[in-house]
N, C-alpha and C positions, 0 to 999 in steps of 0.2 A: 715311257709308253707311248707318247706321241712321236718321239724319235721313230720306236722300232713300228709305227703306225706309217710313219712316213716312208720309210726306207725298207720297209719288208724284209728284215735278213733272214735267209735259209731259205726263202720263199721261191716257187717257181712262178716267175713275173710272168710266164707263156702260160700258164693254166689260169682262167678266170675262176672258176671256183675255191682254188685253193686261194688265190688271193684274195676272195671275198670271205672266205670262212676264216682267215687268220684276221682279216680286218674286223671282223664279227667279232670274234672271241677279245681282241684287244680293247675293244670299244666298249665291251660288256666288263673286261677287268679295270678298267681306267673309269667308268663309271659306279663300280664296286668300289674301287678304292677310294673316291673322292668322301666319301660317308666320314669312313674310321681315318683319313688322312686330317679332315677337318677337326672331328672328334679330337684325335691326338692333338693337334693344333692346338684348340683352345685349353685342353685342359693345360697343357704347357706352359700356354700362354696366362692362365690364371694359376698356375703355380708359382710363375716367377712373378708374374704380379704381386702374389700374397707374402712370397720371401720379401720384397722389397717395402712393402706395407708393415708387416708385423717386425722381421728380424731387423731390418736397417732402421728403421724408422723406432724401432726399439731402444737400437743402440745410440740415436741421437738423443732421445729425450732421455735416454737413462746417464747419457756422459755427464762427467764434473764438468764446472767452467773452466773453462782454460785446457781443454784436454786437446790436443792437436789432433788435427783430421786423420792421419792417416794412421793413429789408434784406434778412430773409431770405427771408421770403415774407408778402405782403401778402393776409389770409383776408379775404375779403365776406362769408361768412356761419357762423354758427356750425355746422352742418351738415358744414362742410366740417371743420371743427378736430376735428370729433368722428371723424368719417372717417379723418383722418389718426393722430389718438390710437390710434384701435383697428386701425390698420396695427403698431401700432409691438410689440403683443402679441406676447411668447415667453416660451414658458413650460420651465422647465427641469423639471417633472417637473409630476404630475396637479394638484396643491398650488402650486404655488411659480412663480411670476412671472421673469424674469431680470431681474435687477437693474439693467444699463444699461437693457434696454427700459421699466421702469417709470423713468427718471430721464430717457430719450428724450422720453416720452411727458408728462411733466410740465412739459417744456421747451417740447412744441407747446401743451399748455395753457394756458401761460403769457402765450407768445407770442398765442393767441388771446384773452385776458384783455386785455393790450395792447392789443391791436387794437379788441376789441369790446367796451369795459368796461360798453357800456347794454344789451347783451343779455340779458333775464333767461335767456334758454335756456343762454348761453355762461357764464353765473355757475352757473346751476344743477348744467351738466356738470362744470365744475372742484370743485364740492360733491363733488359723486357719486366722483370720484377721488380726493378727501382722505379720504371716509370708505373708501369701497369697496376700495379700492387702496392707500392708504396706513396706511390704519385710524385716522387722524389725525379721530377723532370730534366732537370737540369746534372743532378748527380749520375743519372744514367744514362745521360749524352754523353760525359765524359768520360764512362766506361766503353762508353760504345766505340768512340774515338780508337781505343785502342786495339779492337779487332781489327780495323783496316791495316793496322801495321804486321798483323799475323798469317798475310796470303790465303784469305778467305776460298770459298770457291765460289760457284757463282750464285749458288740460292744463296750464300750466305751474305755475297757480296747484294744482290739484291734486297734480301732483309733489312743489310743495313742503310741501304739508298732509301728505303721505304721509311725508316726512323729517320733519318737526315730531313726527308722531305717536310713530313710531321714536325718538326722540331724547327725548320725556317719556318713554317706557317704557323707557327704558335708565335715567335719570338715576331714576326712581320705585323702578325694582326695586332698587337698592341699598337704598332706605328700608324698604321695602315686604316683600322676600323673594319675594312674589306673583307678579311681573311674569312667568311664562315664557314667555309668548307676549302678542302685542295681545289677542288674544280674553280673556285673565286676567286681563291688566292690566286692560281696559276694565271688568271683570266688577267689579276690585276696587275702582276707583275710583267706581262706581253706588254700591256698598255704602257706603263710607268716608263718602260724601257723604249718602248716607242715614240711615247714624246720626249725623252731625253736623246733618244737619237736625232730625232728633228731640230731640237733645239741646239744641239753640236754641231749639224748640219749648217743650221744659219749664224752661225757665230763662227764657222770655218770661211765662209762665204765671205761675210763682213772681212773676216780677216787677210781674206785675199784683194779684196778693193783696195783696202789700206796697205796694202803691199803694195800694188802697183804702183800708187800714189808716191810710194816715196822713192821711185826709180826716176831718173835722169830724162828719159826718153820712155813715153809709152802710146801706142798705137791709141786713136779715136776706137778702133774693132777691138780691140783687148780690153778696153775702157767701159765699152757698151756691153761685152757679153759678162763683165765682170757685175754690171749692175743689175742686169738682169739677171743672173744670177742669186745674186744677192734677194731679189725681189723675190725670184720663187720661191728660194729656201725659206724665208721667211711668213709668206703668206702659207706654203705648205704647212711650218709648224704651229701657225697662226689655226689654221684646219686640223691639226690632230690635237691639240688641245683642247677647243671646243668638242670634239668628239669624244676625247678621254675625259673630258671634267663630267660630260652629259651621261656616261656611264657609272660612273665612280661622283659621287656630288658631295659625298661626306669625306671626299681624303684632301686634310687638310697639308697634309705633303705636297699633292697635283699642283693644288693652290697656290701655295707658297713660291712651288717653281714656275706655275705662270704667272705671278706678279713679279718676280725678276728677269722673265722673259718679256714683260709689255715693258720693265724701266729701261733695261739694258739695251735690246734689242729693238723693241718698239719706241721707246723714247716716249713713255705714255705715262709719266707720274702717275697720274689724276687715277689713272683704272688701276695702277700697279697698288697703290694706296689701298682701292677699296676690296682687291681681292687680297693681298696682305692681311687687312685686318679682318677681314673673314675666315682665311686661314689660322691664324693666331685667336683666334673666338674660339674656333671649332679645336684646338689644338689643348686650350685652355681649360677649355668643359672635359675633353677626355682624362685629362691629367688630371682633375679636382675630381672627376666620375672615379679615377684608379687609384688616386691616395687615398680620397675619404672614405677610407675601408669599414668606419663606424656610423656612415651617415644613415644607414638603412638597418641598423642592428635595433630599435623601437619598433620597426614596423612589424618584428617577426614577432608573433603569437605561438608562446607554447602552446604545446595539449597537457590538460592534466596528467599529474604525476609523472612527464618528461621533463620536465626544467631541471628537474638537480642534477638527473643522469645524463644531462648535455653537455660535456665537459669542452667542445670547442666554443660554445656559445658563453658558457660561464668564463672561458678566458679572453673571449671579445669585449664581454663587459667589465672584467676586471681594467684591459686592457684599454677602455674608452675611458674610463673613469681615472686611467695616471695619462689619458692625453687632457682628460678637461682640468688635473691639477694644476696649481701653480708650479710645479717642478718641473725641469727641462725634460722633455721625453723623449729620445732619441732611437726609431728604430731602423737598423742595418742587415743586410744580408749577410751569405757566408763568405763574399768577399769585402767584406767591412765598407761596402757602398751605402749611403745614406739611402731608405726607402720614404723616411717620411719624420715629420717632427712637429710638435707643438706650438702653441705660439709663447708659448715660456722661454722654450728651446732659443728661440728668435731673440727674444730680449737680452736674454741672460748672456748670450754668444756673440748678440749683435750683429745676425746675417737676417735677414730675408729669408722665407723657406724656400723659395727658388733658387736661393746662392748657395743651400746647401744639401736640397736634392740630388742626387745621382752623385756626388762628390765622396771622397773616402773620408771617414771619421776621423781617420787620423790629423784631419786639417784642426778639428778641436782641442787634439792633445800636443802639449809642449813638448819637444825634443829634452831629452833621448828616447823618452817613453814613444813619442810617435814612430821611431825609428823600426821598432820590435813589435809594433801591433797587429800588423798585417800575417807577422809569422805566428802570432798567440794564436789568432783566430783559424788560419789555416792549419795548426794543428791539431786544434780542438776539432777540427771537420775529420781531418784525415784518422785523429785515435778516438774520438767520442771523451776524453780525458779535460774534466773540466778544470778550471785552474782560479777563475773567479768570480762562478756563475753562480749564481742566488746568496752572496755574499754581500752586506755593505760592507765600503772599503772607502776610507778618507785618502781622494786625492787630489789632481791638479786638473785644471781644463784650460785653457787658451781663448781669447777673448778676440775678436778680431783687430783689435786694434793692438794686438800683442803681446799685451799683459796676462800673467795667470793670476787664477785666484783659488783658492781651495774648494771642494766641493765634497759631499760624500754620494758614492759612486754605488749603485746596484746594478749586476747586469742580468738579465735573464733569460733564457731560451724558448721563446713563444708558440714554435712553428717547427715543421718541419724535421727531415734526416739530412745529415751529410752536406751536400751543395748546396741544397734547397734548407737551410737551417736558415732561420730569420727571430735575431737577439732585439733586444729591448734595454737601453742602457736609459735609468732614472737617475736626473743629476738633481742634487739639492747642495746649492749653495751655504757655505758657513758662514755664521755671520760675521761681518767684517765691523773692525772699530778703527778709526779715522787715528788712535795713538795706537795702533801698531802698525808696522811694515812687516811686511814678510818676503823672506829670499829663501830659494832653493839653493842649495851648494852640493858640489860633488864633494868624494873625500877627498878629493886634490885641490880644496880649495875653489874650487871654478865654478862659476854663477851658471847656472843651468835656465832659472825663472826667478818671476820678479812679480810683483803686486803692481795695482796701481798707484798705492800708496807709496811703497817703496822710490817707485818711477819719478813722486811727484818730490818726493824727500829729496833725493840725489840728484835732479833737475837731469836725468837723462832718459831716454828714451829705452824703454825695454830690448830692443834687436841692438842697441849699443852696448848694456851688460851682458849678453849670453856672452860664455866664455872666458870672462873676465875676471880675475883674482879677487874675491870678498876683499883680502887684505890690502888692496889698493884704494879701498874705500872708507877706511878708517888711519885714525891718525896712529894707535899704538898696533902697526901692522903684526908684530914679534909675537907680542903677548895674547893675539888673537891666534897665530898660528899656533903658540905653547898649548 
């Protein structure tokens, strides 16, 4: 109707009265038609929403476990998946989603992923659910990376960019202590790069000066210019460091970098040691606060009647009790990287806490078991099917001195889903006897592990025995083989 109003078909444009009458009729018709059109659109939207809310959701609720997505409902567009998933929302209170509703929404989204795996919007939708609803930040970010390979449009690329910036901010906040929000994070990174560039310029100037001195013939003017350039860049770097450190007082990374600048470029080891000590003190305090996840548990005051229902606090208390136990406790993430250990673990395995944190847990497991451990963890993260979780198994552990000892191992999942999972292993050494030496042998007769007593009896280092045949250590080798 707007088109008719503009182009006036079959109207004599030379007659103003005819044009005015035509425009008036079209305008009245336009205004009169907006009400029914709006009402029809509202009814159509309500019917479509009701269809998804009642019909489609009922199919997912009543579908037997293991039913393939295409036999429940065949989605044709990611926005249909989003509508159905949003219809699942049900709040227990102002801040808590109903657990069953979250599981139903996850079922809907996974169905959408199986039916529309090549749609960037669908992948972004799944990533947002993992991050915002389930709190599985690492899993969500991993899913998000696949969307970048699916030719997203402009808006989808912007959504990916925003998520990646949030992920970078989150990853860097633990290292810098400065990224309270995106603006402060960007400001910190800008200043950090500024200091790094000034530091690099000073090193390049020093390199240029010493390169001149290696020549057979060098003019006094070029040498004077090199010295001037070196002094200028060093003073500029000093100025930049001072300014940046005033803005980011608590950044141990900047402090340690400045200490390196003072030691290598300024040749001031005394000042460098002061800044280095201060930076290491801040880093140690930050790591202690990050890893000591149980220190503030005693300060939590539960309201009456809520203590028994708070599952997170019960798990934290149980985990703290394990950490204070005489048994070794090792907490790892979904990539098998050690997050924290108790003092008993340090004593049993022979390592300091700082030597264990951040290392792969396979360093505590003898070969060949260590060779496949990462695959076991990755398989559970991908499929959710446990193999040894919540079971107590007799196993072998590897000491720092490379001998093995028998233990009872219990592995439990304590938090997270997917790639945000956190696992706890409780290791209890089995009683040792000085009259018994233990040797673990493959079916082929090759030795894979020995304990300290065995190593002492046979006067071999543990690493010297690995891969050798046990028949070579006994007098009657043929009888042993039989």
